[in-house]
C-alpha atoms as one frame of an Amber mdcrd trajectory, in Angstrom:
protein
 152.964 -49.018 -85.261 150.301 -47.383 -87.709 152.418 -48.560 -90.458 151.201
 -51.861 -92.563 154.114 -54.310 -93.434 154.036 -56.250 -96.746 157.099 -57.718
 -96.465 158.606 -60.589 -94.423 162.008 -60.614 -95.908 164.841 -57.770 -95.688
 168.177 -57.460 -97.139 171.166 -55.866 -95.575 170.649 -52.838 -98.024 167.286
 -52.641 -96.522 168.386 -52.231 -93.335 170.666 -49.678 -94.247 168.255 -47.494
 -96.079 165.743 -47.442 -92.875 168.956 -46.578 -90.436 169.361 -43.937 -92.558
 165.569 -42.842 -92.713 165.809 -43.307 -88.770 168.315 -40.027 -88.837 166.487
 -38.080 -90.976 162.995 -39.150 -88.641 164.993 -37.892 -85.817 166.107 -34.442
 -87.362 162.881 -33.944 -88.557 161.543 -34.603 -84.548 163.670 -32.257 -83.255
 162.523 -29.442 -85.277 159.089 -30.105 -84.712 159.393 -30.164 -81.008 160.912
 -26.807 -81.033 158.103 -25.262 -83.199 156.074 -23.339 -81.014 152.267 -24.701
 -80.131 153.327 -28.244 -81.405 151.540 -30.635 -79.174 149.185 -28.457 -77.488
 145.627 -29.795 -76.591 143.562 -30.830 -74.042 145.273 -33.660 -72.126 143.574
 -37.391 -73.184 143.723 -40.684 -72.277 143.488 -43.791 -74.181 143.938 -47.434
 -73.679 144.715 -50.870 -75.667 143.341 -54.146 -74.342 144.867 -57.185 -75.464
 143.355 -60.527 -74.759 142.734 -64.223 -75.377 140.383 -66.352 -76.892 139.726
 -69.570 -75.241 137.737 -72.623 -76.048 135.044 -74.479 -73.927 137.815 -76.423
 -71.996 139.769 -73.319 -71.036 142.122 -73.818 -73.914 143.742 -71.538 -76.247
 141.609 -71.119 -79.334 143.583 -70.052 -82.428 140.862 -68.269 -84.408 141.782
 -64.929 -83.963 141.424 -63.961 -87.713 137.884 -65.429 -87.690 136.632 -63.979
 -84.746 137.770 -60.728 -86.171 136.330 -60.840 -89.216 132.925 -61.853 -87.490
 133.210 -58.840 -84.630 133.853 -56.328 -88.098 135.110 -53.595 -86.161 138.174
 -51.576 -87.102 138.919 -51.004 -83.280 139.559 -54.670 -83.027 143.174 -55.870
 -84.325 145.140 -58.820 -84.580 147.528 -59.841 -81.908 151.189 -62.091 -81.907
 149.348 -65.431 -81.682 146.966 -66.766 -82.908 144.584 -66.975 -79.648 145.164
 -63.314 -79.204 143.216 -60.024 -80.027 143.991 -56.210 -79.075 140.907 -53.115
 -78.394 141.994 -50.149 -79.505 139.696 -47.219 -77.498 139.019 -43.928 -78.488
 141.182 -41.097 -77.230 138.648 -39.454 -74.166 139.219 -35.963 -72.440 140.729
 -36.217 -68.964 138.522 -33.777 -67.602 134.962 -35.076 -66.848 134.365 -38.493
 -66.662 137.036 -40.290 -68.342 136.939 -43.663 -67.119 133.369 -43.838 -67.638
 134.174 -43.005 -71.491 136.531 -46.182 -71.576 134.097 -48.256 -69.865 131.563
 -47.594 -72.160 133.486 -48.164 -75.201 135.408 -51.523 -73.709 132.149 -52.975
 -72.559 130.623 -52.511 -76.454 133.788 -53.918 -77.728 134.161 -57.062 -75.118
 130.452 -57.720 -76.093 130.631 -57.805 -79.983 133.979 -59.829 -79.606 132.674
 -61.889 -77.114 129.610 -62.727 -79.226 131.959 -63.592 -81.866 133.892 -65.839
 -79.778 130.847 -67.935 -78.817 129.770 -67.886 -82.315 133.069 -70.393 -82.871
 132.732 -71.994 -79.342 134.959 -69.954 -77.736 134.875 -67.014 -74.896 137.347
 -64.140 -74.263 139.574 -64.150 -71.188 141.224 -61.111 -69.622 144.057 -61.849
 -67.703 147.795 -61.439 -67.777 149.085 -64.763 -68.796 146.451 -67.689 -70.026
 147.177 -70.375 -66.874 146.104 -73.357 -69.422 148.980 -72.777 -71.825 151.094
 -75.477 -72.791 154.590 -75.397 -74.826 152.706 -77.189 -77.492 150.414 -73.807
 -77.725 153.581 -71.765 -78.315 155.058 -73.200 -81.579 155.849 -71.398 -84.332
 152.404 -72.143 -86.008 151.094 -70.363 -82.935 151.712 -66.933 -84.192 149.356
 -64.892 -86.540 149.471 -65.409 -90.337 150.326 -61.915 -91.457 154.110 -60.706
 -92.794 154.499 -58.280 -89.783 154.847 -61.052 -87.431 157.161 -63.088 -89.489
 159.322 -60.478 -90.332 159.596 -59.770 -86.626 160.231 -63.044 -85.818 162.967
 -63.116 -88.653 164.409 -59.828 -87.373 164.701 -61.052 -83.677 166.424 -64.320
 -85.232 168.596 -61.946 -86.878 170.271 -60.440 -83.995 170.325 -63.149 -81.347
 171.356 -66.277 -83.275 170.131 -68.211 -81.353 166.966 -69.505 -78.992 165.311
 -67.752 -76.512 166.125 -68.754 -72.886 163.407 -68.223 -69.945 164.358 -67.993
 -67.153 161.906 -67.230 -63.796 162.112 -67.456 -60.385 159.415 -68.267 -58.192
 157.707 -71.076 -55.603 158.223 -73.604 -58.740 161.382 -72.018 -60.756 161.247
 -72.502 -64.539 164.102 -72.763 -66.946 162.854 -72.803 -70.683 164.446 -72.703
 -74.090 162.914 -71.715 -77.567 163.293 -70.566 -81.167 159.708 -69.543 -80.810
 158.411 -65.543 -80.865 155.075 -67.059 -79.432 156.121 -66.642 -76.199 155.486
 -63.017 -76.407 151.841 -63.669 -77.043 151.681 -65.752 -73.814 151.148 -61.913
 -72.086 148.156 -59.682 -72.441 148.059 -56.232 -70.983 146.335 -52.942 -70.707
 148.112 -50.678 -72.088 147.095 -46.759 -70.985 148.146 -43.625 -72.867 148.366
 -39.846 -71.450 148.532 -37.154 -73.736 151.626 -34.686 -72.725 152.612 -31.624
 -74.572 156.261 -31.507 -75.134 157.295 -28.935 -71.960 155.732 -31.012 -69.658
 157.200 -34.451 -70.983 160.320 -34.541 -68.941 158.428 -33.737 -65.440 155.553
 -36.699 -66.508 157.777 -38.985 -67.839 159.802 -39.118 -64.541 156.727 -39.452
 -62.739 155.566 -42.247 -64.691 158.493 -43.941 -64.055 158.530 -43.337 -60.549
 154.585 -43.960 -60.177 154.757 -47.230 -61.738 156.325 -49.861 -59.317 153.502
 -49.349 -56.467 150.671 -49.667 -59.294 151.923 -52.533 -60.589 151.987 -54.214
 -57.210 148.433 -53.755 -56.490 147.786 -54.924 -60.105 149.424 -58.516 -60.309
 147.253 -60.631 -62.560 149.599 -63.538 -63.591 150.816 -66.063 -60.858 151.383
 -68.678 -63.125 152.976 -69.993 -66.562 153.453 -73.314 -67.942 151.914 -75.196
 -64.738 154.189 -73.276 -62.823 153.459 -70.847 -59.733 156.078 -67.929 -60.261
 155.960 -63.970 -60.144 152.600 -62.213 -58.767 153.017 -60.682 -62.518 155.172
 -63.109 -64.243 154.306 -61.466 -67.406 156.579 -58.782 -66.487 159.606 -61.427
 -66.555 158.134 -63.600 -69.405 157.702 -60.849 -71.768 161.195 -59.318 -71.344
 162.869 -62.174 -71.868 160.603 -63.393 -74.880 161.581 -60.319 -76.799 165.388
 -60.560 -75.900 167.308 -60.072 -79.231 170.855 -60.173 -77.699 173.259 -62.881
 -78.577 172.989 -65.740 -76.371 176.449 -66.795 -76.885 178.753 -64.014 -75.877
 178.673 -61.259 -73.180 175.146 -59.003 -73.653 176.802 -55.216 -73.600 173.901
 -54.076 -75.060 170.418 -52.538 -73.138 167.585 -55.170 -73.354 164.835 -54.066
 -75.542 162.303 -54.329 -72.248 163.298 -52.563 -69.595 162.309 -49.277 -67.714
 165.098 -47.384 -69.054 168.465 -46.059 -68.579 167.771 -43.233 -65.871 165.677
 -40.299 -65.328 165.032 -38.412 -67.966 166.782 -35.013 -67.865 166.955 -31.589
 -70.562 166.910 -34.035 -73.256 162.808 -34.471 -73.145 161.014 -36.555 -75.865
 163.666 -36.626 -78.497 166.149 -38.417 -76.064 163.806 -41.231 -75.801 163.388
 -41.488 -79.520 167.160 -41.024 -80.154 168.035 -43.739 -77.243 165.774 -46.315
 -79.340 167.645 -45.739 -82.437 171.243 -45.449 -80.712 170.614 -48.259 -78.590
 168.759 -50.890 -80.682 169.339 -52.240 -84.181 165.580 -52.071 -86.632 164.150
 -55.401 -86.354 161.438 -54.334 -89.184 163.541 -51.811 -92.274 160.342 -51.316
 -93.727 160.740 -48.137 -95.835 157.493 -46.002 -96.185 156.393 -45.160 -99.784
 154.243 -42.179 -98.257 154.699 -38.663 -99.653 156.176 -36.416 -96.753 153.523
 -34.085 -95.225 152.869 -31.818 -92.355 153.182 -32.294 -89.309 155.764 -35.198
 -90.561 154.615 -38.836 -90.275 158.023 -39.927 -89.169 157.047 -43.484 -90.451
 160.163 -44.870 -90.065 160.915 -44.286 -86.337 157.088 -44.466 -85.257 157.659
 -48.307 -86.429 160.771 -48.627 -84.857 159.856 -47.193 -81.421 157.320 -50.306
 -81.616 159.848 -52.589 -81.302 161.494 -51.194 -78.722 159.097 -52.389 -75.817
 160.140 -49.893 -72.737 157.700 -50.389 -69.998 156.756 -46.702 -70.233 157.352
 -45.469 -74.213 157.545 -42.157 -75.712 154.382 -42.045 -78.509 154.926 -39.614
 -81.341 151.618 -39.184 -83.762 151.044 -37.535 -86.320 147.045 -37.585 -85.873
 145.330 -33.899 -84.376 148.643 -31.662 -85.658 150.924 -33.764 -84.080 151.348
 -34.660 -80.387 152.969 -36.653 -77.696 151.785 -39.446 -75.767 153.536 -41.510
 -72.965 152.347 -45.168 -73.383 152.485 -47.036 -69.756 152.848 -51.085 -70.710
 153.432 -52.393 -67.378 149.695 -53.064 -66.132 147.839 -56.401 -67.036 144.913
 -57.307 -68.501 141.984 -58.187 -66.403 140.412 -59.227 -64.013 137.778 -57.086
 -65.002 137.116 -53.457 -66.671 136.558 -52.252 -63.322 139.891 -53.653 -61.976
 141.636 -52.085 -65.362 140.565 -48.634 -64.629 140.907 -48.380 -61.122 144.553
 -49.328 -61.646 144.543 -47.168 -64.500 143.003 -44.361 -62.212 145.990 -44.846
 -59.634 148.974 -44.846 -61.868 147.427 -42.032 -64.028 146.495 -39.739 -60.536
 149.790 -40.993 -58.736 151.528 -39.443 -61.729 149.874 -36.245 -62.334 150.489
 -35.283 -58.605 154.260 -36.411 -58.458 154.598 -34.485 -61.669 153.582 -31.366
 -59.750 156.360 -31.964 -56.938 159.562 -30.846 -56.472 161.554 -32.800 -59.303
 164.160 -33.547 -56.319 161.695 -36.057 -55.280 162.217 -37.711 -58.106 165.973
 -37.333 -58.786 166.628 -37.634 -54.927 165.871 -41.583 -55.406 168.396 -43.253
 -57.678 167.070 -44.401 -60.810 168.243 -48.212 -60.212 166.247 -48.259 -56.842
 163.418 -47.146 -59.081 164.710 -49.979 -61.987 165.013 -52.835 -58.859 161.248
 -51.769 -57.276 159.579 -51.761 -60.245 161.115 -55.771 -61.067 160.030 -56.440
 -57.096 156.755 -55.278 -57.543 155.983 -57.672 -60.311 157.940 -60.411 -58.229
 156.079 -60.145 -54.981 153.236 -58.061 -55.530 151.868 -56.385 -52.366 154.683
 -57.615 -50.319 157.243 -56.023 -52.605 159.567 -53.777 -50.619 160.061 -50.288
 -52.294 161.863 -47.365 -51.809 160.033 -44.512 -52.206 160.637 -40.580 -51.689
 159.350 -38.720 -48.913 160.289 -35.714 -49.561 163.502 -33.798 -51.703 166.112
 -35.958 -51.224 164.592 -37.865 -48.828 163.761 -41.970 -49.282 162.463 -44.846
 -47.160 161.748 -48.431 -47.911 157.907 -49.767 -47.379 156.140 -52.475 -48.602
 153.580 -51.888 -50.941 150.746 -52.964 -48.943 151.568 -49.932 -46.317 152.748
 -47.531 -49.344 149.607 -47.911 -51.613 146.942 -46.306 -49.107 149.227 -43.598
 -48.213 149.519 -42.736 -51.939 145.960 -42.989 -52.489 145.303 -39.587 -51.526
 148.000 -37.990 -53.689 146.413 -40.290 -56.364 143.195 -38.425 -55.809 144.837
 -35.002 -55.934 145.920 -35.326 -59.270 143.252 -36.885 -61.036 140.770 -34.151
 -59.302 143.370 -31.785 -60.026 143.314 -32.521 -63.828 139.612 -31.977 -63.838
 138.093 -35.714 -62.896 135.084 -35.930 -61.688 135.375 -36.414 -58.151 132.925
 -39.348 -57.747 134.716 -41.119 -60.560 138.131 -40.399 -58.467 136.435 -41.933
 -55.360 135.024 -44.650 -56.939 137.845 -46.337 -59.092 140.566 -45.336 -56.153
 137.761 -47.169 -53.726 138.696 -50.369 -55.445 142.337 -49.946 -54.977 142.076
 -49.275 -51.283 139.315 -52.092 -50.632 141.831 -54.302 -52.718 144.737 -53.665
 -50.456 142.489 -53.956 -47.467 141.257 -57.593 -48.502 144.698 -58.027 -49.952
 143.059 -60.292 -52.943 144.538 -58.962 -56.175 143.801 -61.163 -59.353 147.135
 -63.014 -58.722 146.002 -63.995 -55.000 142.668 -64.918 -55.760 144.418 -67.404
 -58.701 146.509 -68.829 -56.463 144.332 -69.521 -53.381 141.524 -70.881 -56.327
 144.501 -73.514 -58.021 145.387 -74.523 -54.427 141.482 -75.129 -53.476 141.250
 -77.143 -56.742 144.421 -79.031 -56.844 143.315 -81.615 -54.438 142.627 -85.110
 -56.092 143.685 -83.458 -59.728 146.387 -83.373 -61.623 148.029 -79.864 -61.964
 147.019 -79.567 -65.420 143.189 -79.806 -64.034 143.522 -77.799 -61.575 144.595
 -74.750 -63.455 141.565 -75.531 -65.819 139.088 -75.670 -63.177 140.691 -72.419
 -61.480 140.561 -70.692 -64.983 136.957 -71.654 -65.369 136.106 -70.189 -61.982
 137.811 -67.257 -62.602 136.083 -66.590 -66.556 132.337 -67.197 -64.557 133.142
 -64.202 -61.602 134.588 -62.185 -64.248 131.328 -62.139 -65.898 129.966 -60.693
 -63.317 132.339 -57.418 -63.976 132.444 -57.402 -59.880 136.058 -56.180 -58.902
 138.239 -59.186 -57.779 138.703 -58.275 -54.392 134.580 -58.752 -53.871 135.005
 -62.795 -55.501 134.394 -65.208 -53.008 137.402 -66.880 -51.439 137.686 -70.213
 -53.549 136.175 -73.624 -52.322 138.137 -77.092 -52.141 137.268 -79.443 -54.206
 135.034 -82.024 -52.602
């Protein structure tokens, strides 16, 4: 996170020195959070969009460095695999039309990267998991050739001491063993950032944790991987297992690096989350910064370490603009269109802000284990997931996501409008969510139907290619997925 890694091999002394720096960073952060006025400022949102590069045959195009160079925009960053890129949007004030601002910037960046991809006979794909990936695309040679990613691979291997074991249930369960970190790059997400003051952090973070399950349930966009029909949002299961760092040969007593959390956040606030990251997870990239101290402190080592603990909702410290805190919401998938992604983000942010304004007994009355369970069921079953939801202080009920989401849309609208978002913008985006639930056509549902329609007379590999071609054609129109025509069967 913000630190350029120039080495890929580290000694045990490097790890020890880095750990010492982490402790100093925690101490400095604690003092900073106690400073009057720290982190004060207008609420902003931002976003990072991960994408796939595909060739004319809808296969992964491993030319991210060439495409990035031709795009020539500092907001375009390399990602883990050679067929991935990331687009970084500028922060936008939440009050007003923030989603219009994000849409405009994403449009410019996607046009720029799309043109660069076409120059290399490729195109971009906004989707949670590229359906045409095969194991041959996910070997060691798939990883982008930078010191950062080679060092990350070494760091995970050092702790894991064995291959990654992937096991995902579904209509066609998948079991896979791999040594390659490239499995992580099989996933693309739309990560949303919300700036939060230290005093509001606990309340808002807990609200995000609760709101994520229904937002994910209506956003599913990756129903297949390696030719298997799996979860509505297979990316959640795949990513969590792909960055496993616990020794596969013995009992796994440590918390995985990718998790929703350990419980509801209490009085410790953001510092509690950063401390958990340090106490519960060994460093993967022990790169000690040579930068001189400044005010506010950069906390480079802590920020780097936090970037290798992949919680679905992650605390962020940023020294920019006098220093501030953010919550990074990492559960939403890429695609199908910019409108779909911004609608997902608006629903999640709006519901979060409304929940944060309620009595905290709404949150604490629901056992965290139920929230955690609901998150993974939302990823697995989408709108059919049964979610336990608070209906008041110390009151909970269990209801399907398809029934719950429409009930939550007015609350999400109040959260957005109460924060100053233009009513017309809130209504437009939340209307997309309402229509998606009404039709039942999420990105995942459309892909499953398109695969079934394409399969007669074709192999699974061929059918996935046909499905992805159709998906990319409809996505190129910019129309949200609930409006896409029902897939027609092959003649």
